[in-house]
C-alpha positions as CSV (number, residue, x, y, z in Angstrom):
1,M,-11.8,-20.8,1.4
2,Q,-14.8,-19.7,3.4
3,D,-16.4,-16.2,3.7
4,A,-14.9,-14.1,6.5
5,G,-18.2,-14.1,8.3
6,D,-18.9,-17.9,8.4
7,R,-15.5,-19.6,8.5
8,G,-15.7,-20.4,12.2
9,D,-12.3,-21.1,13.7
10,Q,-10.8,-22.7,10.6
11,A,-7.4,-21.3,9.6
12,V,-6.7,-20.9,5.9
13,S,-3.2,-20.5,4.5
14,L,-2.3,-20.4,0.9
15,A,1.1,-21.1,-0.6
16,L,-0.2,-19.8,-4.0
17,P,-3.6,-18.4,-4.4
18,P,-5.9,-20.6,-6.5
19,A,-7.4,-17.5,-8.1
20,A,-4.0,-16.9,-9.7
21,A,-4.5,-19.7,-12.2
22,G,-4.1,-18.4,-15.7
23,L,-2.8,-15.0,-14.4
24,F,0.6,-15.4,-16.1
25,E,-1.0,-15.2,-19.5
26,G,-2.5,-11.8,-18.9
27,T,-1.0,-8.6,-20.5
28,T,-3.0,-5.9,-18.8
29,A,-1.4,-3.5,-16.2
30,A,-3.4,-5.4,-13.5
31,S,-2.1,-8.8,-14.5
32,R,1.5,-7.5,-14.8
33,L,1.2,-6.0,-11.3
34,L,-0.3,-9.2,-9.8
35,R,2.4,-11.3,-11.3
36,A,5.1,-9.0,-9.8
37,E,3.4,-9.3,-6.4
38,L,3.3,-13.1,-6.6
39,E,6.9,-13.2,-7.6
40,L,7.8,-11.0,-4.6
41,C,5.8,-13.2,-2.2
42,A,7.6,-16.3,-3.5
43,R,11.0,-14.7,-2.7
44,L,9.9,-13.5,0.7
45,R,9.0,-17.0,1.7
46,G,12.7,-17.8,1.8
47,L,13.2,-15.3,4.7
48,A,13.2,-16.1,8.4
49,F,12.2,-13.8,11.2
50,G,13.0,-14.0,14.9
51,E,12.7,-11.7,17.9
52,P,11.1,-9.2,18.2
53,V,8.9,-10.8,15.5
54,R,6.6,-13.6,16.5
55,Y,3.9,-13.6,13.9
56,V,4.1,-12.8,10.2
57,Y,0.9,-12.2,8.1
58,N,0.8,-12.0,4.3
59,P,-2.6,-10.7,3.1
60,L,-1.5,-11.3,-0.5
61,E,-2.0,-14.9,0.3
62,Y,-5.0,-15.3,2.7
63,A,-6.8,-12.2,1.3
64,W,-5.7,-12.7,-2.3
65,E,-9.3,-12.7,-3.5
66,M,-10.0,-9.2,-2.1
67,H,-6.5,-7.9,-3.2
68,S,-6.9,-9.1,-6.7
69,C,-10.4,-7.6,-6.8
70,Y,-8.9,-4.2,-5.9
71,V,-6.1,-4.5,-8.5
72,N,-8.4,-5.8,-11.3
73,T,-11.0,-3.2,-10.6
74,Y,-8.7,-0.1,-10.3
75,C,-5.4,-0.8,-11.9
76,H,-5.1,0.1,-15.6
77,D,-2.7,1.6,-18.1
78,G,-2.3,5.4,-17.9
79,Q,-1.8,5.6,-14.1
80,D,1.3,7.6,-14.0
81,V,1.3,8.4,-10.2
82,L,1.9,5.7,-7.7
83,F,1.3,6.3,-4.0
84,L,3.6,4.0,-2.1
85,G,2.9,2.9,1.5
86,M,5.4,0.9,3.6
87,N,3.5,-2.2,4.7
88,P,0.0,-3.3,5.9
89,G,-1.5,-2.2,9.1
90,P,-3.2,-4.8,11.4
91,F,-6.7,-3.2,10.9
92,G,-6.3,-2.1,7.3
93,M,-4.7,-4.1,4.5
94,A,-4.1,-7.1,6.9
95,Q,-7.9,-7.4,7.0
96,T,-8.9,-6.3,3.5
97,G,-6.0,-6.9,1.2
98,V,-6.1,-3.3,0.1
99,P,-3.3,-0.8,0.8
100,F,-4.4,1.6,3.6
101,G,-7.5,-0.5,3.5
102,E,-9.6,0.7,6.3
103,V,-12.7,-1.6,6.4
104,A,-15.5,1.0,5.9
105,V,-13.7,2.7,3.0
106,V,-12.9,-0.6,1.3
107,R,-16.5,-1.8,1.7
108,D,-18.5,1.4,1.2
109,W,-16.4,3.5,-1.2
110,L,-14.1,1.3,-3.1
111,G,-16.7,-1.5,-3.2
112,V,-14.0,-4.2,-3.0
113,S,-15.3,-7.6,-1.8
114,G,-14.2,-11.2,-1.7
115,R,-13.4,-14.1,0.6
116,V,-10.7,-13.7,3.3
117,G,-8.9,-16.6,4.9
118,R,-6.5,-16.5,7.8
119,P,-2.7,-16.8,8.2
120,A,-1.4,-20.1,9.4
121,E,-0.6,-18.6,12.9
122,E,-2.7,-15.8,14.3
123,H,-2.0,-13.6,17.4
124,P,-5.1,-14.0,19.6
125,K,-5.3,-10.2,20.0
126,R,-5.0,-9.6,16.2
127,P,-7.4,-12.0,14.5
128,I,-8.2,-11.7,10.8
129,R,-11.9,-11.0,10.4
130,G,-12.0,-9.4,6.9
131,L,-14.8,-6.9,6.4
132,D,-16.2,-8.0,9.8
133,T,-13.3,-6.3,11.6
134,P,-14.8,-3.8,14.1
135,Q,-11.7,-1.7,14.5
136,S,-10.9,1.3,12.2
137,E,-7.4,1.9,11.0
138,V,-6.7,5.6,11.5
139,S,-4.1,5.9,8.7
140,G,-6.3,4.3,6.2
141,A,-9.4,6.3,7.2
142,R,-7.3,9.6,6.9
143,F,-5.7,8.6,3.6
144,W,-8.7,7.3,1.7
145,G,-11.0,9.8,3.4
146,F,-9.1,12.7,2.0
147,F,-9.2,11.3,-1.5
148,R,-12.9,10.5,-1.2
149,R,-13.7,14.1,-0.3
150,Q,-11.3,15.4,-3.0
151,C,-12.5,13.1,-5.8
152,G,-16.1,12.2,-5.0
153,A,-16.0,8.8,-6.9
154,P,-13.1,6.3,-6.9
155,A,-12.9,6.6,-10.7
156,A,-11.6,10.2,-10.4
157,F,-8.7,9.1,-8.2
158,F,-7.8,6.0,-10.1
159,R,-7.9,7.7,-13.5
160,R,-4.3,8.7,-13.0
161,C,-3.2,7.3,-9.7
162,F,-2.8,3.9,-7.9
163,V,-1.8,2.8,-4.4
164,H,0.6,0.1,-3.6
165,N,2.8,-1.0,-0.6
166,L,6.5,-1.6,-0.7
167,C,6.3,-4.6,1.6
168,P,3.2,-6.9,1.8
169,L,4.0,-8.4,5.2
170,V,2.6,-7.6,8.6
171,F,4.9,-8.2,11.6
172,L,3.6,-8.7,15.1
173,S,5.5,-9.0,18.4
174,P,4.6,-11.6,21.1
175,S,2.4,-9.0,22.7
176,G,0.6,-8.2,19.4
177,K,2.4,-4.9,18.8
178,N,2.6,-4.0,15.2
179,L,6.2,-3.7,14.0
180,T,7.1,-1.8,10.9
181,P,10.1,-2.9,8.8
182,P,12.3,-0.1,10.2
183,E,11.8,-1.5,13.7
184,L,13.2,-4.9,12.8
185,P,16.9,-5.8,13.5
186,A,19.2,-5.1,10.6
187,A,19.8,-8.8,10.0
188,Q,16.1,-9.2,9.3
189,R,15.3,-5.8,7.9
190,D,18.0,-5.5,5.3
191,P,17.3,-8.8,3.3
192,L,13.6,-8.0,3.5
193,L,13.9,-4.5,2.1
194,R,16.3,-5.6,-0.6
195,L,13.7,-8.0,-1.9
196,C,11.0,-5.4,-1.5
197,D,13.1,-2.8,-3.4
198,E,13.4,-5.3,-6.3
199,G,9.6,-5.9,-6.1
200,L,9.0,-2.2,-6.3
201,C,11.0,-1.8,-9.5
202,Q,9.0,-4.6,-11.0
203,A,5.7,-3.0,-9.9
204,V,6.7,0.4,-11.3
205,R,7.6,-1.2,-14.6
206,A,4.3,-3.1,-14.6
207,L,2.3,0.0,-14.1
208,G,4.4,2.3,-16.3
209,A,4.3,5.0,-13.5
210,S,6.4,8.1,-14.0
211,T,6.0,9.5,-10.5
212,V,6.2,7.7,-7.1
213,V,4.9,9.4,-4.0
214,G,6.3,7.7,-0.9
215,V,3.7,8.0,1.9
216,G,6.1,8.4,4.8
217,R,9.8,9.1,4.9
218,L,11.0,5.5,4.6
219,A,8.8,4.7,1.6
220,E,10.1,7.7,-0.1
221,Q,13.8,6.9,0.7
222,R,13.5,3.3,-0.4
223,A,11.8,4.3,-3.6
224,R,14.5,6.8,-4.4
225,R,17.2,4.3,-3.7
226,A,15.7,1.4,-5.5
227,L,14.6,3.1,-8.6
228,G,17.8,5.1,-8.8
229,A,20.0,2.0,-8.5
230,A,17.9,0.3,-11.2
231,G,18.5,3.3,-13.5
232,M,14.8,4.0,-13.8
233,E,13.9,7.6,-14.7
234,V,11.1,8.0,-12.3
235,R,10.3,11.1,-10.3
236,V,10.2,10.3,-6.5
237,E,8.5,12.6,-4.0
238,G,7.3,12.3,-0.5
239,L,4.0,12.9,1.4
240,M,3.7,12.9,5.2
241,H,2.3,9.6,6.6
242,P,-1.2,9.9,8.1
243,S,-0.3,7.6,11.0
244,P,-1.5,8.6,14.5
245,R,2.0,7.9,15.7
246,N,3.0,11.1,13.8
247,P,2.2,14.2,16.0
248,L,2.1,16.5,13.0
249,A,-0.4,14.3,11.2
250,N,-2.7,14.5,14.3
251,K,-2.8,18.3,13.9
252,G,-4.4,18.3,10.4
253,W,-2.9,15.8,8.0
254,E,-5.6,16.5,5.4
255,G,-4.6,20.2,5.0
256,I,-0.9,19.2,4.9
257,A,-1.6,16.6,2.2
258,R,-3.6,19.0,0.1
259,A,-0.9,21.6,0.2
260,R,1.8,19.1,-0.7
261,L,-0.1,17.5,-3.6
262,E,-0.9,20.9,-5.0
263,E,2.8,21.8,-4.8
264,L,3.6,18.5,-6.6
265,G,1.1,19.3,-9.3
266,I,-0.9,16.1,-8.5
267,L,-4.0,17.7,-6.9
268,A,-5.1,18.9,-10.3
269,L,-5.2,15.3,-11.5
270,L,-7.8,14.4,-8.9
271,A,-10.7,16.7,-10.1
272,P,-14.0,14.8,-10.2
């Protein structure tokens, strides 16, 4: 695989990331989580998607090197709070392999790096450029920007918290519109979310998290349903999604997030 900046027009698609070799022998929280993610990806390959979906990207395959850098750098035992997003955005995790992974934050604050390939099929309006992506993802900039201002250094955030997505896939329409899982027809959405629910349970077990904070209503609802059905005693709470599609988030998401996390007793865990 070539660096994102010098790969030309060559497309790179991975069935199983080469960097995963030897992963299954690991016993750390990071290796347990990466194994759970690989197992979910293997199950998701059995699904088929049709209209309105035309393109499906999986950054856990083509951006595995950056994703595993994120996990291996920041995932460790003792992280009892898991922030849970829904699925990658086209200018965030789709480019960087990091949940809510707005390029500038990933590069300049998290310090995550690595090679980025490309999906087998790309929409011409949504190319994968890795850290060379010129667009900024608003949700990611708001999410990580808040924690950057709150914590100062990444270590203060990741001391007790981690961030993960329920679904690793990006869905694009023929026009290039980003489609979230709730926007898919039930025949496509339901099998997808059932597998992602199972993957979430595996991820929570791998991390040993005792609290899951769903970022957005659907992430909260799926977490509550999946963990409850699995008989897992995990506290599930919700946090407003920072998406620009959300009018309330556009009126001061950071203040809303701060008040909510203080109410949940999580803000005190983020002190520098």
